[in-house]
LUMPANU-304847 format. One record per atom (N, C-alpha, C): residue in three letters; x negated, y, z negated. Coordinates in steps of 0.001 Angstrom, whole numbers, plus 500000, padded with zeros to 6 digits. Each point is the difference from the previous one (the first is absolute). Layout:
N
ALAXYZ...
END
This chain:
458
MET834747864007014977MET500403501250500642MET501517500161499901ASN500453501201499627ASN501429500312499920ASN500440500724501271ILE501089499505500601ILE500552500587501217ILE501427500431499726LEU500338501219500391LEU501352500515499779LEU500718500184501332VAL501221499452500095VAL500839500152501186VAL501211500850499623ILE500190501106500738ILE501105500924499719ILE500901500078501227ASP501232499499499893ASP500931500034501129ASP501414499824499464ASP500933500873500387ASP501381499895499504ASP500841499040500828ASP499437499491501089ASP500684498984500805ASP499596498634499446ASP500951499348499297ASP499681498743499313ASP499451498946500956LEU500635499860501160LEU499566498978500956LEU498590500285500509ALA499731501265500314ALA498675500377500490ALA498940499780498925ARG500343500314498747ARG499046499837498895ARG499698498525499745ILE501036499176500049ILE499807498552499797ILE499138499416501122ASN500268500438501226ASN499227499508501148ASN498522500391499872LEU499753501257499601LEU498622500463499857LEU499253499229498913THR500633499835498832THR499332499277498910THR499768498540500369HIS500907499424500789HIS499831498614500444HIS498777499868500908ILE499860500921500966ILE498843499952500908ILE498707500252499224LEU500033500994499117LEU498800500337499227LEU499543498841499123SER500944499282499429SER499652498893499104SER499176498928500711GLY500156499911501317GLY499216499026500763GLY498658500536500472LEU499761501286499765LEU498760500620500463LEU499046500378498872ILE500525500143498780ILE499170500429498882ILE499501498800499198LEU499120500241499051LEU499453498940499161LEU501015499578498943PRO499919498763499502PRO500976499521498993PRO500004500852498734GLU498832500565499641GLU499934500789498772GLU500510501436500163ASP500241500428501252ASP500537501342500230ASP501456500069499516ILE500392501172499487ILE501351500184499446ILE500790500960500878LEU501197499566500401LEU500893500821500818LEU501081500618499121LEU500054501337499971LEU501057500715499298LEU500889500677501037GLU501268500200499664GLU500897500629500964GLU501055500855499311THR500458501022500732THR501056500866499507THR500734500607501190SER501194500570499712SER500823500529501088SER500184501508499934ASN499385500672498992ASN500232501442499894ASN498738500751499606GLN500052501312500215GLN498846500865499791GLN499607500084498519LYS500987500152499114LYS499711500166498576LYS499233498811499434ASP500505498783500263ASP499314498800499505ASP498615499860500618ALA499883500375501269ALA498712499894500685ALA498954500884499327LEU500398501235499651LEU499062500925499354LEU499615499503498606ASN500948499395499284ASN499701499443498669ASN499017498840500089ILE500214499121500982ILE499102498846500170ILE498591500469500349LEU499901500992500888LEU498684500524500377LEU499276500598498799ALA500764500622499081ALA499390500623498826ALA499591498975498941GLN500721498885499927GLN499778499039498918GLN499147498794500411GLU500081499610501260GLU499284498809500455GLU498792500397500858ASP499045499108500048ASP498807500229500833ASP500295499488501414ILE500649500837500805ILE500396499620501355ILE498871500346500982GLU499611499047500809GLU498944500245500979GLU500542500230501410LEU501127499354500295LEU500573500073501344LEU501501500222499882VAL500528501002500725VAL501427500291499886VAL500613500179501386PHE501118499312500236PHE500775500115501233PHE501209500884499713ILE500138501094500757ILE500988501027499681ILE500984500195501152ASP501270499737499744ASP501050500351500966ASP500253501502499884LEU500068500692501108LEU500144501461499956LEU501362500444499506ASP501048499351500470ASP501358500438499669ASP500564499134498878LEU500013500539498785LEU500538499271498852LEU501360500597499628GLU500132500584498771GLU501279500608499628GLU500350501168500930LYS498999500635500493LYS500189501100500941LYS498939499905501077GLU500220500716501101GLU499062499942501115GLU498621500496499581LEU498986499240500431LEU498587500342499813LEU499597500125498535ALA500745499311499130ALA499639500000498582ALA498641499323499776GLY499624499105500917GLY498732499279499863GLY498762500864500157LEU500175501193500576LEU498841500881500187LEU499379500393498670GLU500830500236498994GLU499481500356498675GLU499233498828499388ILE500461498784500293ILE499349498816499429ILE498582499836500576ILE499818500416501259ILE498661499915500604ILE499007500796499165SER500370501229499672SER499112500869499213SER499700499388498636LYS501039499468499344LYS499807499408498675LYS499149498731500074ALA500168499233501061ALA499188498788500172ALA498522500363500090LEU499701501049500768LEU498608500432500139LEU499439500503498670GLU500841500677499203GLU499552500468498688GLU499585498837499104HIS500657498866500171HIS499688498806499192HIS499047499046500727ASP499328500515501027ASP498986499241500740ASP500576498742500654ALA501275500073500404ALA500623498896500734ALA499916500275501505TYR500086498951500773TYR499868500065501459TYR501403500002500606PRO500504501170500503PRO501399500096500446PRO500219499639501478ILE500980499136500226ILE500389499611501356ILE501493500311500157VAL500336500758501029VAL501387500412500221VAL500727498988500879LEU501244499704499629LEU500877499146500799LEU501205500843500416SER500344499962501264SER501162500803500406SER500529499542501341GLY501303500203500146GLY500625499755501290GLY500045501264500837ARG499497501097499437ARG500024501284500699ARG498795500108500923GLU500250500540501192GLU498958500077501010GLU499618501438500362GLU500628501006499325GLU499693501383500351GLU498531500316499721SER499350500592500986SER498578500335499862SER499762500917498815GLU500948500904499748GLU499842500953498896GLU499940499265498659VAL500826498969499855VAL500027499238498758VAL498688499236499814VAL499550499377501059VAL498738499250499944VAL498854500940499625GLU499982501168500622GLU498930500976499750GLU499995500446498538VAL501171500300499464VAL500093500450498605VAL499518498898499051ALA500373498763500288ALA499593498878499142ALA498475499881499951TYR499361500129501154TYR498534499920500029TYR499369501211499323GLU500616501166500168GLU499481501196499329GLU500092499865498479LYS501036499296499530LYS500147499760498567LYS498937499033499478GLY499424499204500926GLY498908499106499589GLY500245498524500150CYS501078499600500702CYS500227498564500167CYS498884499397500847ALA499632498755499683ALA498920499336500721ALA500476499439501328ASP501268499554500026ASP500576499446501233ASP501503500235500008PHE500567500041501207PHE501444500208500185PHE500497498827500842LEU500788499123499386LEU500496498807500691LEU501483500147500325SER500360499629501218SER501400500067500431SER500736498723499620LYS501235500169499602LYS500868498847499734LYS500632499535501304PRO500301498702500152PRO499727498929499044PRO498525499619499997LEU499502499582498834LEU498583499683499843LEU499701498603500507THR498783499834500498THR499550498685500459THR498829499529499137LYS499787498720499993LYS498908499419499219LYS498650500504500506ASP499857500081501325ASP498717500449500572ASP499693501435499594ALA501015500868500010ALA499787501393499603ALA499561500093498544LEU500623499212499140LEU499637500011498586LEU498600499428499776LYS499633498994500780LYS498657499426499882LYS498938501044500313LEU500220500771501064LEU499039501037500380LEU499886501069498916VAL501132500387499458VAL499995501024498952VAL499271499491498756LEU500228498746499640LEU499320499425498837LEU498491499908500233GLN499616499663501239GLN498574499949500324GLN499364501372499818LYS500693501020500492LYS499473501358499861LYS499937500403498521PHE501004499625499231PHE500006500321498574PHE498812499353499290HIS499791498717500256HIS498889499291499353HIS498662500604500422PHE499917500368501277PHE498777500642500480PHE499782501324499271SER501069500792499884SER499903501300499330SER499616499826498542LYS500555498977499370LYS499722499743498589LYS498557499546499786LYS499551499111500870LYS498662499425499849LYS498919500975500435TYR500303500799501031TYR499011500913500555TYR500463501454499892LYS500372500390498792LYS500488501359499814LYS498916501009500350ASN498783499692499613ASN498873500849500354ASN499224499297501101LEU500518500107501228LEU499414499255501114LEU498559500394500264LYS499698501290499849LYS498640500444500252LYS499024499307499047GLY500428499833498752GLY499148499305499044GLY499772498562500398VAL501042499360500550VAL499876498619500436VAL499025499892501174ILE500077500988500908ILE499087499993501142ILE498556500085499522PHE499739500893499050PHE498645500122499481PHE499551498702499338GLU500949499296499391GLU499664498756499298GLU499711498863500968LYS500811499870501043LYS499886498846500884LYS499310500296501322TYR500159501209500500TYR499319500388501238TYR499297501320499698VAL498718499908499725VAL499251501154499503VAL499868501051501095THR500701501107499826THR499937501075500979THR500518501293499394GLN499483501098500511GLN500583501307499699GLN500335500714501304ASP499965499241501086ASP500280500559501316ASP501480500376500090ASP500262501265500269ASP501382500498500009ASP500864499291501039LYS499423499690501174LYS500788499363501058LYS500465498616499578ILE499129499240499347ILE500370498659499560ILE501047500081498892VAL499786500899499053VAL500935500141498879VAL501385500396500502ARG500043500938500961ARG501300500442500537ARG500728498852500684GLN499260499162500708GLN500633498864500676GLN500601499029498993LEU499258499707498941LEU500470499007499038LEU501112500529499109LYS500075501312499855LYS501084500555499201LYS501354499793500669LYS499984499718501300LYS501245499773500727LYS500328498512500121ILE499369499208499156ILE500167498545500113ILE501441499573499735ASP500784500852499304ASP501401499642499755ASP500792499930501294GLU499521500692501055GLU500665499911501301GLU499939498566500533ILE498904499324499714ILE499841498610500440ILE501007499123499278ILE500178500246498719ILE500920499182499203ILE501430500133500511LEU500437501234500215LEU501392500235500370LEU500342499458501376SER499058500041500933SER500321499611501371SER499572498581500337GLU499191499387499151GLU499421498682500273GLU499198500002501295MET499489501157500386MET499248500078501249MET498634499338499861PRO499481499453501106PRO498657499423499960PRO498952501086499814VAL498828499613499563VAL498918500942499733VAL498805499654500888LEU499387501019500585LEU498789499812500801LEU498874500807499372LEU498948499304499584LEU498818500635499417LEU498931500119501075ARG499491501214500174ARG498981500238501012ARG498769500611499350GLY498853499690500556GLY498756500544499472GLY498850499082500328PRO498772500511499956PRO498829499187500328PRO499831498820499051SER499202499046500401SER499705498840499167SER499333500448498702GLY500452499411498895GLY499383500297498719GLY500634501127499226THR501112500567500488THR500634501130499300THR501009499548498946GLY500239498703499889GLY500885499505498947GLY501419499744500438LYS500190499578501260LYS501362499770500501LYS500651498810499297THR499216498942499751THR500554498837499307THR500390500358498574GLN499155500770499335GLN500317500437498650GLN501263500848499983MET500134500891500981MET501190500846500074MET501251499157500234ALA499888498972500836ALA501137499109500249ALA500449499329498705ARG499044499599499174ARG500340499360498715ARG500649500999499039ILE499521501257500025ILE500596501021499142ILE501464500205500369ILE500272500078501312ILE501380500186500469ILE500859498800499621HIS499446498808500191HIS500729498779499628HIS500333500006498510ASP499012500309499166ASP500218500004498551ASP501042501040499600ALA499965501159500704ALA500925501078499652ALA501438499660500367ILE500179499357501138ILE501352499757500509ILE500550498643499574ILE499167498971500067ILE500486498632499777ILE499468499405498703GLY498713500215499739GLY499402499482498773GLY500034498486499920SER500352499488498814SER499984498553499783SER501230499300500578ARG500919500778500597ARG501226499383500534ARG499753499275501324GLY498849500198500627GLY499720499349501282GLY498505499868500237GLU499632499139500925GLU498592499729500293GLU499411501048500939PHE498691500187499897PHE499238500828500934PHE499254499046500924ILE500473499894501257ILE499433499058500967ILE499121500770500985HIS498736499632500068HIS499007500757500767HIS499476499151501171LEU500033500587501193LEU499410499347501180LEU499132501009500733ASN498726499663500200ASN499121500811500837ASN500088499454501414CYS500680500725500870CYS500265499515501360CYS498719499811500807ALA498944500735499659ALA498761499922500765ALA499189498752499665GLU500311499371498864GLU499222498831499581GLU500653498685500402ILE501173500066500637ILE500718498798500418ILE499931499884501518PRO499572498850500536PRO499997499827501459PRO501383500231500590GLU500051500527501217GLU501274500356500626GLU500986498848500028ASN499509498792500242ASN500913498867500136ASN500566499510498662LEU499518500575498884LEU500491499580498682LEU500828501066499291VAL500024501210500561VAL500696501096499329VAL501485499688499824GLU500654499512501055GLU501440499735499919GLU500324498910498995SER499198498948499959SER500274498923499048SER499796500482498566GLU499050500918499784GLU499783500566498668GLU501189500857499580LEU500507500791500926LEU501095500916499675LEU501341499286499872PHE500329499180500983PHE501337499402500064PHE500086498603499388GLY498845499357499799GLY500025498634499505GLY500363499023501100TYR500091498723499662TYR500317499006501024TYR500572498735499371LYS500647499227500859LYS500537498705499597LYS499021498900500394LYS500079498923499305LYS499152498846500299LYS500190499583501456GLY498886499828500721GLY500053499584501390GLY500150501137500992ALA499999501246499523ALA500173501147500901ALA498851500100501000PHE498818499561499585PHE498829500007500880PHE498990499007499450THR498975499727500769THR498975499054499576THR499343500481498707GLY500001499140499011GLY499429500356498704GLY501024500438498976ALA501246500242500431ALA501058500390499068ALA500585498741499381ASP499309499444498988ASP500406498723499421ASP501000500140498861LYS500337501258499657LYS501021500231498971LYS500569501412500170ASP501167500229499391ASP500605501336500052ASP499122501003499246LYS499969501217500497LYS499266501058499307LYS500806501299500049LYS500168500627498828LYS500688501287499955LYS499084501101500528GLY500579500914500763GLY499231501128500507GLY499940501136498994LEU499141500967500253LEU499818501112499084LEU501259500862499903LEU500770500072501088LEU501245500768499955LEU500951499420498967GLU500080498689499951GLU500882499346499034GLU499459500137498581LEU498683499887499844LEU499387500128498677LEU500149501419499442ALA500140500970500918ALA500121501406499572ALA501429500390499661ASN500942499065500036ASN501395500306499696ASN500115500666498630LYS500682501121499941LYS500199500815498790LYS498708500655499532GLY498967499933500843GLY498721500596499644GLY499465500857501129THR498679500031500133THR499329500838500991THR499156499150500937LEU500141500269501301LEU499116499402501003LEU499030501078500444PHE498721499810499710PHE498981500981500361PHE499181499469501172LEU500121500657501140LEU499281499608501207LEU498845500965500219ASP498809499560499635ASP498798500825500156ASP499468499848501422GLU499352501047500505GLU499450500012501365GLU501071499575501015ILE501170500606499893ILE501136499589500838ILE499770500311501473ALA499087500922500308ALA499730500357501393ALA499412498841500789SER499465498998499298SER499419498846500696SER501012498889500247MET501260500205499617MET501027498973500190MET500308499819501484PRO500063498750500483PRO500305499745501419PRO501355500589500408LEU500116500410501254LEU501227500623500499LEU501206499081499872THR499811498712500278THR501129499067499911THR500517499883498569THR499082500031499047THR500400499934498591THR500698501289499580GLN499539501123500525GLN500642501284499703GLN501476499967500390GLN500279499434501170GLN501377499944500482GLN500870499149499073LYS499489498851499571LYS500774499113499132LYS500160500593498599LEU498944500645499526LEU500067500583498667LEU500936501202499979LEU500093500710501115LEU500909501142500109LEU501427499571499673LEU500425498875500553LEU501354499494499742LEU500164499573498551ALA498950499386499447ALA500073499544498612ALA500111501177499034ILE499307501106500319ILE500051501192499151ILE501386500635500064GLU500572500062501200GLU501301500640500185GLU501131499190499373GLU499958498678500189GLU501113499156499579GLU499751499289498674LYS498739500015499537LYS499591499286498785LYS500334498498500103THR499967499503501224THR500172498567500250THR498997499559501052PHE499669498713500002PHE499048499472500978PHE500119498472500035TYR499374499418501009TYR499971498546500133TYR498573499506499812PRO499750499076499069PRO498681499374499929PRO499711499248501302LEU498743499853500349LEU499645499289501222LEU500539498571499940GLY500650499593501066GLY500538498647500078GLY501307499804499258SER500630501091499548SER501247499883499237SER501127500719500720GLU501204499465499871GLU501196500640500542GLU500840500625498891LYS499480499962498768LYS500717500544498856LYS499414501359499634VAL500854501021499951VAL499545501353499709VAL499667500132498510VAL498966500770499713VAL499577500268498624VAL500183501488499730LYS500585500333498860LYS500186501396499615LYS498938500385498979SER499486501214500134SER498994500479499056SER500111501513499877ASN500289500471498804ASN500123501436499754ASN498680500504499416PHE499084500385500875PHE498675500415499562PHE499777501477500303ARG499132500601499229ARG499545501380500245ARG498715499921500821LEU499953500714501112LEU498833499936500878LEU499072501187499765ILE498730499689499750ILE498942501002499960ILE498921499555500977SER499591500892500883SER498965499692500981SER498832500951499807ALA498850499608500525ALA498822500863499902ALA499140499828501241THR499336501067500373THR499081499946501140THR498967501107499897CYS498827499724500528CYS498978501040500108CYS499850500421501460ASP500831499433500868ASP499947500309501431ASP500853501217500351ASP499719500560501158ASP500852501037500575ASP501095499281500793ILE501148499753499364ILE501053499199500627ILE500535500670501256GLU500115501335499975GLU500495500703501183GLU499114499703501213GLU498702499929499760GLU499066499674501086GLU500204498564500457ASN500246499106499045ASN500262498592500338ASN501272499861500830ILE501010500821499683ILE501253499965500750ILE499757500429501442GLU499211501054500187GLU499693500486501348GLU499261498949500821ARG499176499196499334ARG499253498953500707ARG500826498733500187GLY501223499991499478GLY500849498820500128GLY499662498899499026GLU499276500320498928GLU499582499003499020GLU500918499965498780PHE500972500913499955PHE500924500031498872PHE501354500484500496ARG501069499337499532ARG501342500328500463ARG500482501302499362ASN500535500873500822ASN500499501281499525ASN501195499822499054ASP500927499106500357ASP501184499781499160ASP499627499369498661PHE498970499159500010PHE499545499370498751PHE499367501044499078TYR499253500922500592TYR499369501060499209TYR501055500831499264TYR501052500405500713TYR501023500822499374TYR500783499227498940ARG499992498678500094ARG500705499195498990ARG499180499867498722ILE498682499957500098ILE499164499822498808ILE499602501334499374ALA500129501093500781ALA499509501301499527ALA501118500841499406GLY500786499405499094GLY501081500750499388GLY499490501126499122TYR499077499666499098TYR499404501000499113TYR498487499864500120LYS499343501040500472LYS498555499931500271LYS499202500679498887ILE498971499310499557ILE499077500553499004ILE498596499965500590LEU499358501138500053LEU498645500094500542LEU499003500110498853LEU499027499084499985LEU498922500034499013LEU498726500446500712PRO499610501252499838PRO498848500525500738PRO498689499409499510PRO498947500056500839PRO498691499494499583PRO499453500795498822LEU499088499396499275LEU499473500619498791LEU499268501305500299LYS499391500091501165LYS499268501217500351LYS500934501203500151ASP501286499738500257ASP500968501086500151ASP500655500397498673ARG499682499291498941ARG500499500362498663ARG498852499902498988PRO498997500863500163PRO498795499940499152PRO500300500161498519GLY501105500666499670GLY500351500162498591GLY500294498687499303ASP500325498950500784ASP500298498695499408ASP498734499207499675ILE498870500349500617ILE498782499203499829ILE499529499977498546PRO499837501161499308PRO499594499918498585PRO501017499280499124LEU501296500132500317LEU501024499273499244LEU499820498487500140LEU499745499564501229LEU499840498571500266LEU498709499465499390ILE498941500790500050ILE498729499575499384ILE500221499722498520ASP500612500949499304ASP500245499828498568ASP500952498840499735TYR501018499852500874TYR500977498918499815TYR499333498630500105PHE499181499805501042PHE499347498700500191PHE498912499747498951LEU499342501067499542LEU499001499836498938LEU500645499474498721LYS501237500450499732LYS500691499579498782LYS500733498675500173SER500176499569501263SER500785498784500259SER499194498727499800GLY498691500064500204GLY499174498803499920GLY499775499546498568PRO499584498748499810PRO499767499479498648PRO498756500594499347ARG499056500490500823ARG498739500545499466ARG499955501507500211ARG499635500733498972ARG499919501450500089ARG498602500424500446ILE499961500899500977ILE498751500605500449ILE500219501515500094VAL498900500736500112VAL500107501451500163VAL499154500423501197LEU500465501047500670LEU499276500562501139LEU499386501323499580ASN498715500207500363ASN499475501329499729ASN500625500996500976SER499812501287499756SER500705501020500773SER499686499920501491LYS498749499700500353LYS499621499918501413LYS500656498782500665ALA500069498897499264ALA500634498794500543ALA501482500247500258HIS500639500655499035HIS501425500313500149HIS500215500925501192ALA499125500982500167ALA500123500945501112ALA499840499311501346LEU499064499040500082LEU499789499278501261LEU501243499195500385LEU500625499367499005LEU501213499234500292LEU501134500918500472GLU500078501182499422GLU501050500945500399GLU499758500558501399GLN498707500095500405GLN499666500589501297GLN500043498984501144TYR499988498716499661TYR499978498956501024TYR501306499986500787ALA499923499663501285ALA501179500060500883ALA500983498858499778TRP499570498878499434TRP500848498842499729TRP500785499532501220PRO499292499502501028PRO500705499494501189PRO500906498816499699GLY499684499254498938GLY500846498863499608GLY501091500388499029ASN500101501307499714ASN501061500562499159ASN499997499443498575VAL501166499887499383VAL500085499622498594VAL499418498614499767ARG500208499088500932ARG499475498640499857ARG498480500023499860GLU499337500792500842GLU498541500084499945GLU499534500610498679LEU500683501050499560LEU499634500637498733LEU500123499017498842LYS501068499231499985LYS500206499006498940LYS498889498955500021GLN499620499542501193GLN498933499002500108GLN498668500550499517VAL499706501264500340VAL498739500621499578VAL499941500113498478ILE501076500453499385ILE500026500099498533ILE499835498617499377GLY500630498995500591GLY499866498633499501GLY498564499513500050ARG499296500320501086ARG498605499591500117ARG499111500771499023LEU500329501253499759LEU499237500784499025LEU500186499430498592GLN501222499537499695GLN500268499425498684GLN499272498680499798ALA499605499373501100ALA499286498721499910ALA498493500186499854LYS499510501226500142LYS498560500256499874LYS499568499837498543SER498708499695499805SER499505499786498647SER499980501292499189SER499746501113500685SER499936501274499304SER501398500524499704GLY500144500612498813GLY501295500568499640GLY500126501460500387ILE498853500616500333ILE500001501392500444ILE499630500022501476ILE500899500462500838ILE499802499973501449ILE499415501339500457SER498917499915500769SER499338501196500501SER500379500259501447ASP499615501188500500ASP500252500301501409ASP499232499059500907GLY498834499511499533GLY499235499031500784GLY500748498693500189ASP500707499565498958ASP500814498781500102ASP501097500172501045ILE500589501191500008ILE501094500274500945ILE499483499978501429LYS498878500658500244LYS499442500063501350LYS499619498614500503GLN499429499202499118GLN499619498643500396GLN501231499171500345LEU501029500141499186LEU501207499198500211LEU500735500408501270LEU500057501285500278LEU500717500472501176LEU499162499927501270GLY498749499602499868GLY499154499867501179GLY499542501326500559VAL499896501008499146VAL499558501312500447VAL498480500043499932ILE499345500183501115ILE498553499967500068ILE499386501281499453THR500497501109500448THR499433501275499584THR500512500416498641SER499203500729499238SER500421500498498700SER500529501416500109GLU500014500518501217GLU500470501359500225GLU501518500032500139VAL500606501030499521VAL501427500231500183VAL500163501362500654VAL500810500046501073VAL500149501246500734VAL500773501009499174ASP499855501275500347ASP500634501076499244ASP501512499886499984SER500574499358501024SER501455499899500075SER500581499095498932GLY499128499245499326GLY500487499156498922GLY500130498544500382GLY499668499608501216GLY500085498604500411GLY498619499465500306PHE499910498725500362PHE498722499438500388PHE499616500480501387LEU498710499884500332LEU499522500428501314LEU500756499300501107GLU500394500718501001GLU500728499429501119GLU499082499112500826ILE500580498948500576ILE499226499088500838ILE499755500658501345SER498782499885500487SER499674500546501320SER499721498854500966TYR500274500219501264TYR499840498965501013TYR499100500517501130ASP499202499076500544ASP499234500304501207ASP500844499580501193ILE500592500965500681ILE500895499704501113ILE499215500042501304SER500024498878500710SER499243499911501241SER500738500706501134SER499220500384501014SER500597500644501171SER500912499024500737GLU499679498690499903GLU500826498981500670GLU501400499950499385LEU500054500127498661LEU501291499977499324LEU500831501225500390ILE499347501148500086ILE500697501224500405ILE500562499846501414GLU499222499386500891GLU500455499794501369GLU501228499093500039GLN500011498951499143GLN501147499088499956GLN501258500733499524VAL499822500871499021VAL501133500770499498VAL500555500902501091LEU499085500660500727LEU500446500899501061LEU500676499252501138GLU499593498745500210GLU500564499215501099GLU501305499302499605LEU500022499386498812LEU501144499175499589LEU500933500693499010GLY499514501035499335GLY500796500656498969GLY499586499518498620LEU500150500865499019LEU499551499690498644LEU500742498813499383LEU501318499923500222LEU500785498945499361LEU499578498612500455LYS499760499824501302LYS499591498693500516LYS498624499606499471VAL499097500967499970VAL498649499716499515VAL500035499653498511MET500780500741499219MET500092499735498566MET500634498643499722ALA501007499637500797ALA500644498692499840ALA499017498878500292ASN499190500179501043ASN499011498990500359ASN498914499912498936LEU499579501155499486LEU498991500026498947LEU500517499312498744GLU501259500241499677GLU500647499355498858GLU499990498482500160LYS500336499548501196LYS500024498563500286LYS498613499388499832VAL498988500665500544VAL498626499491499938VAL499520499899498552ILE500288501029499202ILE499558500006498601ILE500684498893499204VAL501319499860500175VAL500740498969499266VAL499525498609500380GLN499813499737501285GLN499528498690500430GLN498596499714499484ASN499161501035499977ASN498624499824499515ASN499990499628498524ILE500774500738499187ILE500067499704498565ILE500574498608499768TYR501032499663500775TYR500670498699499879TYR499028498852500288GLU499230500109501063GLU499041498954500356GLU498853499949499004THR499535501161499560THR498915500058499020THR500380499305498701ASN501271500072499643ASN500495499385498764ASN500421498545500192GLY499617499408501108GLY500353498602500255GLY501482499812500195GLN500657501007500609GLN501432500003500288GLN500868499852498736LYS499519500612498917LYS500775500028498756LYS500845501280499995VAL501318499815500107VAL500903501132500168VAL499991500920498789ARG500199499451498799ARG500123500841498819ARG498732500802499733THR498842499363500162THR498732500703499798THR499868501149500997SER500381499742501244SER499901501028501045SER500929501172499701ILE501214499688499576ILE500975501054499692ILE499505500875498855GLN499410499367498974GLN499490500762498863GLN498849500912500416GLN499119499499500849GLN498872500818500442GLN500449501133500917LEU500967499722500853LEU500501501020500928LEU500917501011499311GLN500527499600498819GLN500913500862499238GLN501231500385500822ILE500586498978500646ILE501246500186500742ILE501011498981499498SER501255500176500383SER501036499068499573SER499935498704500816THR500601498960499435THR500078498716500708THR500726500168501325ASN501080500780499967ASN500786500245501194ASN499162500666501087ARG499228501006499603ARG499162500729500946ARG498944499081500608PHE499402499148499187PHE498966499073500476PHE500550499079501087TYR501148499377499708TYR500568499055500969TYR500457500694501278LYS500472501240499885LYS500418500730501198LYS498808500268500912ILE498871500392499398ILE498797500267500795ILE499515498717500658MET499970498904499247MET499536498722500536MET500940499494501094LYS501303500163499787LYS500985499554500992LYS499866500800501288HIS499765501316499856HIS499843500866501167HIS498755499627500792SER498924499674499282SER498762499642500688SER500131498658500710GLU500739499041499392GLU500229498703500641GLU500824500164501265LYS501002500902499955LYS500844500255501168LYS499166500570501140GLN499074500906499649GLN499143500580501017GLN499122498938500667GLU499487499066499168GLU499162498918500529GLU500811499111500933ASP501271499691499615ASP500845499169500866ASP500282500688501324ASP500209501320499941ASP500294500754501208ASP498806500037500947ASN498812499906499422ASN498786500075500819ASN499596498663500594GLU500630498910499517GLU499625498674500517GLU500640499730501358
END
């Protein structure tokens, strides 16, 4: 890659090229000049990809013309100036500069600009990348991801929200690849799958002898995520005490491993995800308000599949082509898959296609679909979906609702159903969660609430 630095201040130009040389690849070439004429000649003759332009060269604002010429040669223009007038900044952006940096320049500012440049270069057609890696045509999702450069420039944390199975982990990896790529690790922790008493040791690490069983030093995930991404899935299930400690680590990018008096520094990018209503958790005192505002710098909402029906045929075709074995769906089978509500969202759809690809038949019929989805009736309602489930509601249940309120009765019914499925499955958590089609976090919250009620009644 060829980089051009244009500045008539020799000291400033030398300083900039010195900082850049430590940030770019060894094979990148740095060119420099001090005047407008030479700059225009270099842009015309060399394949320049990135150009740093001082506004005031032989005359005031001479660099504005260079911005236009840089864009004509498909170069990425960044303005450097000691001028702070809003009018000047506005004109520079109107001319097409990608960024306006104030002098004196800092290494951190240049790092951010280079990150944005590489992102722009790699993902020039971001919408195409979204279709490639996150299959969607949903306008709301596309609009959110088109603003991903805001995340790069501010280094703000990202919070992914949406029901279980909508692809939050996949989205976290897409963001990591776009911003950091191979320069750092993607460290993933599902907070709901780690017992409360082990979460802190997983995150912060520990020194030998810090507690019983700590027979050697262990690095925590925060340290392993240095220069990379720390992805905290199901963050709503994180204990309050851990939230408080992690809040400080996020703000200061420093922390102490358990049993250590030596501070550890880690410059990590934080991405969190949850399928819970965090605001509701905050009201119940189950989530810290200050911690929420620290992790929710840039929010991305991934709606359930039923709210973006246009994505269903895209995903069906995508998963059909992704597997090692090719199968075909007849028109009725394809229609049934498109009409299904998909309570398990994209994850469920992917699993269903995978099971269809494992069938002996290469041509899938509507009968195969109904059998696989557990649909008893062969009738489809005029609205385009499967027949709605009907319930026989007893007068006793109605009386309980009128006496206690719908929310209390529904909560109790939820508890009874979850406990029944759990016991029926021989207390196998994963099997129960799959049958109930709820998140791990949701399962443990219901079980914890029911245990608390039992303790209160003793």
